[in-house]
N, C-alpha and C positions, 0 to 999 in steps of 0.2 A: 503492500501498500503505499500512497505516495504521502501518510500523516500515519506515525504510530496511532495502534489501538492503545490508546490509554486510557485514564480514570479522567486526565485532562481535556483530554479532545473529547472523546465519545460520550461521557456524560452531561445530564442534567445540571445546570450552574452553581444549581443551590439541591445536588442530588443528596448534598449530607441529611434536606427535613425533608426528601421526596421517598415517598412508598412506591417503592419498585419491586417490581414480578421478571424473572426472566425464569429461560431453563436453561440446564448447559448439557452438554453430552459429556455424564461421567464413565469416564474407563471403568469397563469390568463389570458397573450398574446399567446404565440407559440414559436414557431421558430424565434430567430431576428437576421439579422445580424447586426456582430459586428467591431467596429477597434478597437485599442489599443493606451491612449493617456494617458504620464502621467503612470501612474498608475488606472487608472479608463480602466472600461470596457464602451464604447459609442456608439452607436444607428446609425446605416449606413440604419438607413429604408427611410430615404428620400436622399439618392445616388442613391439604388437598395432595392428593398424585397426582392430576391433573390443572392448570389453568382453568381451563373451564369448569371443574369443580371448587376452585374458588370464587369466580365471582360470582357463582351459584347464589353463594353462600350472599346472607338478609343484609349484613358487613364483612365482605372481606377485611377493608382495613382494620376495623376491631379484630379480626380474627387473628391480622398478623398479630397486633401488636397487644395483645393479649395470649400470643404464645407458649411465651415465657421461652427460655432460652433454648436457641434452635443454633444445631449442629452449624460448624462453622466448614466448609469444603476446601476453601483454592480462597487464596486475595485475589480484590479484586483486578489488578494492573495486571496480576498471569494470566486470569481467565482470557482478559480483555486481547491481551499482545499475544496467545497462544487462537484467538479464532481465528487470524488472517491465513486462509486454507492454504496459501502458499507457502510458506514456516510454519504449517500446524505440527509439534508431538500428536502425536497421537495416545500419548500414552500422559498424558494431561490434560483436563478438561477443558470445552470450548463451549462459546455461546452455539444455543442453538435460536430462530425465530420463536420467540414468547408465544404462541398461541398452541393452538396444541386442539381438540377437538370441534372447537370451532367452527362453522363456515370463513368463508372471505369471501364477503360481498363487495363491489365496492359501486358507486355512484359517477357517476359522467356527467361531461359537457355543466357543470358547474360555475364557472368562469367565464367570463364574456369571451378573455381571448382568448382560451383553450377553442371557442364555442366557435369564435369563426375559424380555427382553426380545420374544427373538425367539416366544415362548410367549405374549405378548401381540398382537405383532403377528397373530400366523395368528388369535386369538379374536377380535383385535376386525374379521378381513377387513378391515385396514390404514383399519377407516378412525379417523381420532386421534383425533374427538369422544369414540369408545366406549374409548380406550385408560385412561383412570385408573379409570373402575368394572373393566374386567377385573382391571387391573391388583392391585386387591384382593380381589378373589374369585378369582387364580389362588395370591396368598401365603398364601388361609385358607388353602388346600388342600395347596400347595406347599412354602411357609414361602418365606422368602430366603435363607437360608442353606444352600447345597448345595458349599459350596468344602471342607469332609472330604471329601466323596464320590470316589475317583477311580476316571476313567472305566475301564469295561469291570470293574472288578472284582466280586469275586459281591455286597459290599454296594449296587452302581449295579447288580445284574441285581434285587436283591432289592426293592431303591425304584422297578425300574422295574413290579414283579409289584402291589406295594400302589397305584403310579398308574393302572396300567390297572386294577385293581378298581374305583378310584373315578374312574376315565371322565375324568384327566386326563392322561392321557399324551401323546406330541407328536412328532412326527418332530422336534422341535429338540432337546428332549431327549433320545432317540436319539442323537444324535450329538455332546450334549454330556457326558452321563456316561454314551453305550452306548463300546463296545468299537474303535466305526470313527470317528474325524476326518473333520467333514466337506471336502474339498477342494475346489476349483473356479476356473476358470478365470477369473481375472478382467479381462483385458483381452490382450486379441493383441499379439505383438512389435512392440516399435516404435510404438507406439500411445501411452502415456501420457508424460502431458506432465512440465516439473521446476518446480522451482521462479519464482517469477514468471509463472508460465501461468496461464489462467484455468481454474477446471474447471467443469467442465459437470455441468448434475442435468435434466432431461427436464420441459417445460413442463409434461403434462399432471399432473406430483407435483402432489401438496397436502399431503408426508408424505417430510421429505429428511431425514436429516444427513450429517452428516462421519467418519469412523469414521478415528480415529488411531493407526496400527501401527508395530511394526517390521517390518522389512523381513528374511527374511537373502537373502543371495547362498549360490546352491550350483551347484557343478560337474559335468558331465556326471557325474561317480562320484559323486555324494550326497554331497561332503567341504563342506561349509561354510565357503568361503572370507572373512564380509565382510555387513554391516548397512549398513545404512541407513535413511531413514525416508519409509511412505507414507500417503494420505489414499485410500482404498477409498470413496470414495463411492456413496451409497449411498437408493436409493427406496424411504424401506421404506412406501408403503402400495400400490406395486408385488409388492411381497415379501409383503405378509401378505395379497394377496388369493386369492395363489398361489403356492407355493412352484416349480411351473411358471416362475413366470415371471423367478425369477433369473437368469435371464442379462441380463432386459430392464431388470429393478432396475441392475443390477451396469455393465455392458458398457455404454455411449454414448459420444459424444463427446465427448473429457475427462475422462473420470471415474475415471481414475485416475494419482494424481500421485505420481512419485516422487523422492526429493533429500535436500534440493543434493547431497552427494557420496553415494557408496558409501566407506564404511573399512571396511580389510583387516585380516584378525586379525592379529597381532603381536603379540611381547612383552607391550606396553602395554593393549593392547585383547582380549577372551578374549570367548566363551562365555557365560562369570561378569558382563560387563559388561553380557549381550543380558538375564541373569536376570533382573537387581539394578534394572533401569534400570526411569527415571519418564518418562514419560510427560505433557506438557502440552500444553493444546488450548483456545484462544482461538479464540473471533468474534467480529468486531464489526460491525453491519453501520451499513449507509447510513444507517440510522434514527436511530440513537445507542443500538442494543439489543448489550449486551455479554454474552457466555458464557462461563465457563471452565470448565476439568472438567479432569481426571487418570485418568490411565489405570498402573497397579502390573503389571510384569511381575511379582512376585514373587505372584500371585493367578490366574496361568495356571495351567486345567485342565489339560494339558498340556504335560510340558517342552517349548519349540519344539527340540530336537534329534529327538523322540521326531513332532511334527510332520511334519518334512523325513522321516522312515523310512516315516510315510504314504504321504505324496507320493509320494516315486523309492523307487529297489529292482526288484528283474526284476520284478513286477507294471509297471509303470511305467518307459520311460524320457525325459530330455532332454539329448539330442546337442550341444544347444548351450547347458545348463545353466538354471538356473530363477532364478526371484527366488519365494520364501514372502515372503505377511504374513501374520501369528502375531492378527490379530483383536486386538477390541477391547474392554475392559468399559467401553469410553466408549457410555453408551446414552442422548440428553439427555430430559430431561422439560422444564425450565422454558418452562413458559406464557411467547411470544411475540404472538399472535394475535389472542388471546381463554383464558380462565377455560377451565382442559383439554381446553387444543385442543395442549398440549404443544411442543416444537419443531419449528421447519421454517426452511430457509433462503428469504434473499429475495433477490436478484439485487444483487449487490453484498458481501456480506459477506466479509470474506478471516478468510478461514481459517490460525491458524499455530500447528504441532504441533514440539514441540520436548524434548528429552532434551541435555544435555551432552553427552556421547559424539559426539551425531551431530548437536547443531546445530539448525537453525530450519527445516523447511520450510515457506514461505509461497507462498498461490493466492488469488487473487478468483475468489468465487463467480458464471457466467453458464448459462443457459441452454447446452445441447448446444448446440442448430439456431443460437442465435446465434456462436459461438466459432470461427472461422477450422476448416475440416474440417483432417479428417488426409491425407494425399496423400502425406507421406516416406515408403515402405513399403520391405521388403522389399529388393524387383527395385530401389527407386531408389538404396539404399543400397551396391549388387551393385554399377550402373553406373558408382554416384559412386567408388565409390573403385577401381572397375578404372581408372578415366579418371583416376586420380591416382599411378597403378599403386601397389598396395597390396597387389594382390589378387595 
């Protein structure tokens, strides 16, 4: 990694006051639920066997605080440092994605800037070389400031009528300013990778990018109990060719990264912190390419808790809980491989997503088929927990 994975660079600025929950791979044992106390990683297995079980408790924060002394498993910096897959000592613990049995869902087109980029992808039919020309023509009709439009409002309905008359309506505008939010399945339970792991892009994709996002943690009752960071890796050319390729554009081996830890809501960290969060993103290429960007949650079109309501409720249940990506306003257009080509990943890129209250999620890009295949699923977890007498 271009930066060392350690407490200073990867943990929330106030991590000593935060309730942080994660999962580590413990050699000889397997995936283990943990929390941070001081500068140590401590075992939460006596409180809950899985993160899903922990977040289903009436008060997860109280459950952790009232658990008494918890076994110390390792140094925090040692586990962070060993989480870089390229230098990992597999005889020592490393961090996994902090979720396990929960559904991993995502909301799309929740920021005006990314909404317009999705319209551009659609009009360009996934061809990056056509994107700039399409971008200019779309802006001439739609403009670039739809931030005052409330999704589902009468004003949004009137705008829809005007754009249809002009032949400029799009399925992305439908979910961006229409009454129904886009909610899709990003990844299968247990398939997300954590900090230090490689994230995957499809080898046939020629136009792709990271999507830095905040991810809410929601229990089976629809209550939001915490948050973390996520990278919703996206193949822009696949989705641009057809919206029906969304699954192939979004869900590939290691295409979902979550972490480093889930921060639980308490008196010092609430949904208000999410609403005003500023996400920073940086891409550092092995070719010397650098790109930075940011995503301000104050610019989101739908409130985070409204997105939770769109995802769950009487119409849809998640008995093991849910993680919900909130979308991004970051849609990179910086040319990398030639004028008018825009941005796309190269193998070896290091992606860093950060915000002060949640820390930093760092991953390196590789082709999905070159990354170790995902093999440890729900059945393997159940067998492991039963063997450890945690079920």
